[in-house]
RODO-2510 file (C-alpha; in nm, 4 decimals, decimal comma):
residues 336
     n   res          X          Y          Z
     1     m    14,4714    14,2894     5,5933
     2     r    14,8015    14,1120     5,6195
     3     v    14,8386    13,9098     5,2998
     4     f    15,1051    13,6518     5,2175
     5     i    15,1498    13,5994     4,8420
     6     t    15,3744    13,3523     4,6642
     7     g    15,5008    13,4497     4,3209
     8     t    15,5114    13,8264     4,3751
     9     a    15,7856    13,8745     4,1146
    10     g    15,5644    13,6878     3,8681
    11     f    15,3033    13,8373     3,6393
    12     i    14,9821    13,7923     3,8375
    13     g    15,1413    13,8042     4,1818
    14     f    15,2999    14,1398     4,1020
    15     h    14,9686    14,2917     3,9915
    16     l    14,7804    14,1535     4,2912
    17     a    15,0440    14,2726     4,5393
    18     r    15,0547    14,6202     4,3851
    19     r    14,6764    14,6525     4,4005
    20     l    14,6624    14,5393     4,7642
    21     l    14,9396    14,7823     4,8587
    22     a    14,7582    15,0667     4,6828
    23     e    14,4555    14,9899     4,8987
    24     g    14,6589    15,0120     5,2203
    25     h    14,7128    14,6450     5,3010
    26     h    15,0372    14,4841     5,4167
    27     v    15,1910    14,2312     5,1779
    28     d    15,4619    13,9740     5,2385
    29     g    15,5925    13,8271     4,9149
    30     f    15,7713    13,5023     4,8452
    31     d    15,9413    13,4270     4,5137
    32     g    16,2206    13,1999     4,3890
    33     m    16,3252    13,4456     4,1132
    34     t    16,3766    13,1515     3,8779
    35     r    16,5204    13,1984     3,5296
    36     y    16,2345    13,0268     3,3448
    37     y    16,1922    13,3553     3,1563
    38     d    16,3708    13,6907     3,1378
    39     p    16,4979    13,7565     3,4947
    40     r    16,5249    14,1306     3,4241
    41     l    16,1482    14,1470     3,4012
    42     k    16,1110    13,9792     3,7397
    43     e    16,3683    14,2103     3,8957
    44     a    16,1877    14,5153     3,7564
    45     r    15,8564    14,4006     3,9037
    46     r    16,0178    14,3265     4,2379
    47     a    16,1871    14,6677     4,2510
    48     i    15,8498    14,8408     4,2139
    49     l    15,7054    14,6432     4,5056
    50     l    16,0095    14,6908     4,7292
    51     a    15,9704    15,0663     4,6969
    52     h    15,6480    15,0413     4,8970
    53     e    15,6750    15,0736     5,2748
    54     n    15,4121    14,8054     5,3400
    55     y    15,5895    14,5417     5,1313
    56     r    15,8640    14,2982     5,2204
    57     d    15,9612    13,9690     5,0685
    58     s    16,1686    13,6544     5,0883
    59     v    16,3633    13,5105     4,7967
    60     a    16,3544    13,1306     4,8170
    61     m    16,2068    12,8305     4,6407
    62     l    15,8755    12,6769     4,7416
    63     e    16,0574    12,3482     4,7944
    64     d    16,2621    12,5097     5,0737
    65     m    16,0281    12,4326     5,3632
    66     p    16,2346    12,6019     5,6376
    67     a    16,2489    12,9270     5,4386
    68     l    15,8767    12,9118     5,3607
    69     t    15,7876    12,8336     5,7229
    70     e    15,9925    13,1273     5,8459
    71     a    15,8414    13,3655     5,5905
    72     v    15,4826    13,2691     5,6743
    73     a    15,5473    13,2935     6,0485
    74     r    15,6932    13,6416     6,0030
    75     a    15,3957    13,7486     5,7926
    76     a    15,1305    13,6193     6,0370
    77     p    14,8832    13,6469     5,7499
    78     d    14,5096    13,6928     5,7571
    79     v    14,5000    13,5683     5,3987
    80     m    14,7367    13,3518     5,1946
    81     v    14,7388    13,3583     4,8126
    82     h    14,9448    13,0907     4,6410
    83     l    15,0287    13,1962     4,2843
    84     a    15,3855    13,0697     4,2440
    85     a    15,4257    12,7659     4,0196
    86     q    15,6238    12,6212     3,7380
    87     a    15,4069    12,7472     3,4555
    88     g    15,3926    12,6702     3,0860
    89     v    15,2214    12,3916     2,8967
    90     r    15,4954    12,3271     2,6413
    91     y    15,7842    12,3485     2,8870
    92     s    15,6316    12,0587     3,0779
    93     l    15,7303    11,8372     2,7832
    94     e    16,0935    11,9460     2,8187
    95     n    16,1400    11,9573     3,1951
    96     p    15,8633    11,7617     3,3699
    97     r    16,0569    11,7293     3,6960
    98     a    16,0307    12,1066     3,7533
    99     y    15,6523    12,0659     3,7737
   100     v    15,6750    11,7913     4,0318
   101     e    15,9133    11,9928     4,2472
   102     s    15,7312    12,3268     4,2272
   103     n    15,3665    12,2397     4,1728
   104     l    15,3413    11,9236     4,3818
   105     v    15,6070    11,9575     4,6527
   106     g    15,5722    12,3368     4,6591
   107     t    15,1941    12,3276     4,6931
   108     f    15,2197    12,0625     4,9639
   109     n    15,4566    12,2937     5,1540
   110     i    15,2087    12,5817     5,1229
   111     l    14,9326    12,3611     5,2598
   112     e    15,1504    12,2595     5,5531
   113     a    15,2352    12,6244     5,6203
   114     a    14,8643    12,7130     5,6077
   115     r    14,7830    12,4307     5,8491
   116     v    15,0084    12,5995     6,1031
   117     a    14,9208    12,9626     6,0222
   118     q    14,5423    12,9030     5,9988
   119     p    14,4594    13,2029     5,7753
   120     r    14,0953    13,2985     5,7467
   121     h    14,1167    13,2217     5,3748
   122     l    14,3677    13,0321     5,1582
   123     l    14,3460    13,1025     4,7844
   124     i    14,5368    12,8961     4,5282
   125     a    14,5885    12,9402     4,1537
   126     s    14,4892    12,6568     3,9258
   127     t    14,4385    12,6644     3,5496
   128     s    14,1883    12,6113     3,2704
   129     s    14,4299    12,3457     3,1417
   130     v    14,2746    12,0985     3,3869
   131     y    13,9697    12,0807     3,1579
   132     g    14,1860    11,9214     2,8892
   133     a    14,0208    11,8986     2,5485
   134     s    13,6695    11,8851     2,6935
   135     p    13,4139    11,9008     2,4087
   136     t    13,1529    12,0579     2,6395
   137     v    13,1642    12,4376     2,6475
   138     p    13,1637    12,6630     2,8300
   139     f    13,3744    12,4930     3,0973
   140     h    13,1923    12,4784     3,4315
   141     e    13,3601    12,4248     3,7660
   142     d    13,1643    12,1052     3,8291
   143     d    13,2572    11,9513     3,4923
   144     r    13,4727    11,6419     3,5173
   145     a    13,8389    11,7262     3,4723
   146     d    13,9918    11,3815     3,4816
   147     h    14,1819    11,3784     3,1529
   148     p    14,4731    11,6279     3,1704
   149     l    14,6801    11,6441     2,8528
   150     t    15,0093    11,7608     3,0061
   151     l    15,1996    11,7155     3,3295
   152     y    15,1432    12,0872     3,3940
   153     a    14,7662    12,0330     3,3915
   154     a    14,8011    11,7139     3,5962
   155     s    15,0138    11,8891     3,8575
   156     k    14,7574    12,1675     3,8983
   157     k    14,4693    11,9198     3,9235
   158     a    14,6677    11,7346     4,1896
   159     g    14,7090    12,0640     4,3757
   160     e    14,3316    12,1082     4,3777
   161     a    14,2867    11,7601     4,5244
   162     m    14,5563    11,8076     4,7892
   163     a    14,4006    12,1388     4,8910
   164     h    14,0621    11,9693     4,9304
   165     s    14,2073    11,7117     5,1667
   166     y    14,3705    11,9818     5,3804
   167     a    14,0525    12,1899     5,3829
   168     h    13,8640    11,8833     5,5077
   169     l    14,1193    11,7651     5,7631
   170     w    14,2199    12,1011     5,9084
   171     s    13,9155    12,3210     5,8359
   172     i    14,1156    12,5649     5,6192
   173     p    13,8726    12,7713     5,4071
   174     t    14,0177    12,7331     5,0568
   175     t    13,9349    12,8714     4,7135
   176     l    14,0957    12,7476     4,3923
   177     f    14,0967    12,9772     4,0878
   178     r    14,1057    12,8354     3,7371
   179     f    14,2665    13,1083     3,5259
   180     f    14,2044    13,1484     3,1515
   181     t    14,4881    13,2901     2,9301
   182     v    14,5749    13,5961     3,1356
   183     y    14,7496    13,8809     2,9498
   184     g    14,8366    14,2474     2,9948
   185     p    15,1199    14,4816     3,0987
   186     w    15,4122    14,3153     3,2753
   187     g    15,3011    13,9837     3,1252
   188     r    15,4940    13,6620     3,0773
   189     p    15,7117    13,6652     2,7645
   190     d    15,6693    13,2889     2,7175
   191     m    15,2933    13,3274     2,6590
   192     a    15,1499    13,3925     2,3148
   193     p    15,0343    13,7573     2,3563
   194     l    15,3747    13,8965     2,4549
   195     k    15,5672    13,6386     2,2519
   196     f    15,3795    13,7408     1,9380
   197     l    15,4119    14,1102     2,0202
   198     e    15,7898    14,0896     2,0680
   199     a    15,8337    13,8948     1,7438
   200     i    15,6164    14,1263     1,5330
   201     e    15,7894    14,4370     1,6716
   202     s    16,1300    14,2802     1,6025
   203     g    16,0419    14,1641     1,2516
   204     r    16,0564    13,7928     1,3315
   205     p    15,7972    13,5364     1,2198
   206     i    15,5437    13,4003     1,4668
   207     d    15,4532    13,0319     1,4949
   208     i    15,0785    12,9702     1,4744
   209     y    14,9799    12,6191     1,5759
   210     n    14,6935    12,4119     1,4396
   211     h    14,7064    12,6515     1,1420
   212     g    14,5261    12,9111     1,3522
   213     r    14,2188    12,6975     1,4169
   214     m    14,2189    12,7756     1,7885
   215     s    14,0428    13,0104     2,0293
   216     r    14,1235    13,1304     2,3788
   217     d    13,9242    13,2970     2,6549
   218     f    14,1690    13,5873     2,6912
   219     t    14,1391    13,7534     3,0350
   220     y    14,2915    14,0944     3,1036
   221     v    14,5075    14,0975     3,4153
   222     d    14,3332    14,3893     3,5895
   223     d    14,0016    14,2063     3,5559
   224     l    14,1542    13,8943     3,7058
   225     v    14,2983    14,0872     4,0000
   226     e    13,9600    14,2489     4,0640
   227     a    13,8014    13,9040     4,0711
   228     v    14,0632    13,7687     4,3116
   229     l    14,0209    14,0640     4,5460
   230     r    13,6455    14,0135     4,5575
   231     l    13,6839    13,6403     4,6159
   232     i    13,9045    13,7026     4,9206
   233     d    13,5899    13,7991     5,1091
   234     c    13,3871    13,5058     4,9673
   235     v    13,5091    13,2593     5,2260
   236     p    13,3680    12,9099     5,1609
   237     q    13,1791    12,7610     5,4538
   238     r    13,0966    12,3950     5,4912
   239     d    12,7330    12,3103     5,5610
   240     a    12,6168    12,6570     5,4511
   241     g    12,3872    12,5147     5,1849
   242     d    12,6023    12,6558     4,9033
   243     p    12,6238    12,4019     4,6181
   244     s    12,9548    12,5520     4,4991
   245     v    13,1216    12,4429     4,8245
   246     s    13,2347    12,0847     4,8840
   247     p    12,9890    11,8894     5,1001
   248     v    13,2760    11,7740     5,3216
   249     a    13,5139    12,0718     5,3311
   250     p    13,5189    12,4549     5,3218
   251     w    13,6558    12,4387     4,9652
   252     r    13,5448    12,5609     4,6245
   253     i    13,6723    12,6111     4,2706
   254     v    13,5981    12,9279     4,0714
   255     n    13,6718    13,0007     3,7053
   256     i    13,8135    13,3446     3,6313
   257     g    13,7620    13,4220     3,2635
   258     r    13,5580    13,6527     3,0401
   259     g    13,3419    13,3749     2,9002
   260     a    13,4057    13,5123     2,5508
   261     p    13,6574    13,3078     2,3498
   262     v    13,8476    13,4909     2,0748
   263     p    13,9756    13,3103     1,7627
   264     l    14,3547    13,3140     1,7673
   265     l    14,3756    13,4726     1,4207
   266     d    14,1454    13,7548     1,5355
   267     f    14,3721    13,8137     1,8347
   268     i    14,6738    13,8375     1,6032
   269     d    14,4838    14,0823     1,3803
   270     t    14,4180    14,2969     1,6885
   271     l    14,7890    14,2897     1,7788
   272     e    14,8814    14,3955     1,4254
   273     d    14,6355    14,6858     1,4381
   274     a    14,7699    14,8069     1,7729
   275     l    15,1320    14,7803     1,6568
   276     g    15,0719    14,9170     1,3086
   277     k    15,2718    14,6227     1,1720
   278     k    15,1919    14,2970     0,9982
   279     a    15,3090    13,9633     1,1353
   280     q    15,5084    13,7122     0,9373
   281     r    15,2904    13,4068     0,9952
   282     n    15,4354    13,0568     1,0130
   283     y    15,1478    12,8060     1,0221
   284     l    15,2213    12,4752     1,1949
   285     d    15,0424    12,1609     1,3092
   286     m    14,8996    12,1318     1,6612
   287     q    15,1588    12,0748     1,9330
   288     k    15,1439    11,7896     2,1820
   289     g    14,9324    11,8712     2,4848
   290     d    14,7666    12,1771     2,3291
   291     v    14,3897    12,2235     2,3128
   292     p    14,1804    12,3814     2,0377
   293     r    13,9839    12,6138     2,2640
   294     t    13,9226    12,7381     2,6161
   295     f    13,5894    12,8844     2,7224
   296     a    13,5056    12,9787     3,0830
   297     s    13,1679    12,9824     3,2407
   298     a    13,1794    13,2987     3,4548
   299     e    12,8413    13,2359     3,6153
   300     l    12,9720    13,1254     3,9556
   301     l    13,2197    13,4147     3,9762
   302     e    12,9398    13,6606     3,9022
   303     k    12,7051    13,4939     4,1490
   304     l    12,9618    13,5091     4,4298
   305     t    13,1044    13,8552     4,3633
   306     g    12,8643    14,0428     4,1374
   307     y    13,1517    14,0802     3,8928
   308     r    13,2781    13,9268     3,5723
   309     p    13,5744    14,0331     3,3549
   310     q    13,4749    14,3033     3,1072
   311     t    13,7864    14,4387     2,9332
   312     s    13,7662    14,3852     2,5582
   313     v    14,0577    14,2336     2,3713
   314     e    14,0988    14,5612     2,1810
   315     e    14,1367    14,7588     2,5069
   316     g    14,3614    14,5003     2,6652
   317     v    14,5921    14,4652     2,3658
   318     r    14,6302    14,8432     2,3361
   319     a    14,7337    14,8637     2,7035
   320     l    14,9768    14,5748     2,6534
   321     v    15,1374    14,7397     2,3489
   322     d    15,1684    15,0768     2,5248
   323     w    15,3370    14,9157     2,8251
   324     y    15,5630    14,6995     2,6078
   325     r    15,6956    14,9902     2,4047
   326     a    15,7678    15,1925     2,7174
   327     y    15,9379    14,8941     2,8834
   328     r    16,1425    14,8121     2,5742
   329     a    16,2607    15,1731     2,5470
   330     g    16,4040    15,1516     2,8982
   331     h    16,5168    14,7901     2,9176
   332     g    16,5657    14,6633     2,5645
   333     p    16,3946    14,3641     2,3999
   334     l    16,2526    14,0927     2,6212
   335     q    16,4277    13,7592     2,6324
   336     v    16,1593    13,5210     2,5101
***
C-alpha cells in the first residue's frame, strides 16, 4: 500500500509508520514538529523513519493547505490516516485557540485533501474524551457523546461530525478511532505514564488528582497499532446491512481500548515496582475537565477484526521503563 499519515513524528504516528514500513509498505509522513512537548523526542522518532528507504515526509502545519495539498498529491495514497492533532486535555484550558486551528481547521483541510485524493479508506483519530463523564460503562460507540467537558473533546467530536458529512457528500469510506489512554515506548511526556515515570526516576513528587480516585483504560501502543492495521481493511460500506455503519454514509466509529480499566493508584504501584523506586505522592483535587474513569467496550473492534488489545499493564509498563532508561542514557531527561 501507499499510506499517507499525519503526525508521523508523534507517538502513535511514529509506531504506525514504523510497523507499515516493516511490512513493506510505502509511507508518506506529514508533521508540523511543534514544540508542545520535548522536540528532541520528535526529532529522534523522525530520524528513525527517515532512515527507511520507503519513507519520506513533509514538515508543515495542518493549517497550511497548499503544503498539505502538495504532500497528498505527491503521495497518491491508497489509504490516509489522520493522527496529527493538538492533544492534551489540560492544555486546552491554557491555549484553546491551538485546538481550533489544528483540530478543526486542520481536520477540515484533511477532509478536503481526501475529497480530491479519493483514498479507498480514510481513517481519523478521535478520543475517549468525547464520552465526557458518562455514567454508563463501558463506553459504546453508539452512546450519546453530546456533553464534552473540554475544548479538546469538543474539537474531536466536531471532527467526527465533519468527517461524517464528507463521507456522505463525497462517498469517502471513513473510520474514526476513539483511543483510550495510549502508553508505551516513545510515548508522550505530557501524559501521566511517562510524566510519572520521569518524576519518580528523577526524585520529584507526582501530582495525583482526585486523590487517586480515578481509573483509566490503559492501552499499550503496539496493541493499538495492531488494531489500526486490521481496521484499514475493514472499509465501511453504506447499505451493506452493517449496523455499525451510518445509514447515510460509509462511516463508522470504533473504540480502541482493552476494556479493562485500571485504578490510577494501581498503575502507579506498577510503575514503582518496575522502577524499583517509590513515588513521592502529592494528592490533589480533581482538575477542571477531567473525568473519573474511562472504560472502552471493545466488542465492535473484536467483531470487525477478530482482535482486541491484550497486553497487560505489567507487561506494558516494563517495556516503557526499559525503553525510557535506554533513551535517557543516550539523550538525557525528557522535557516534560
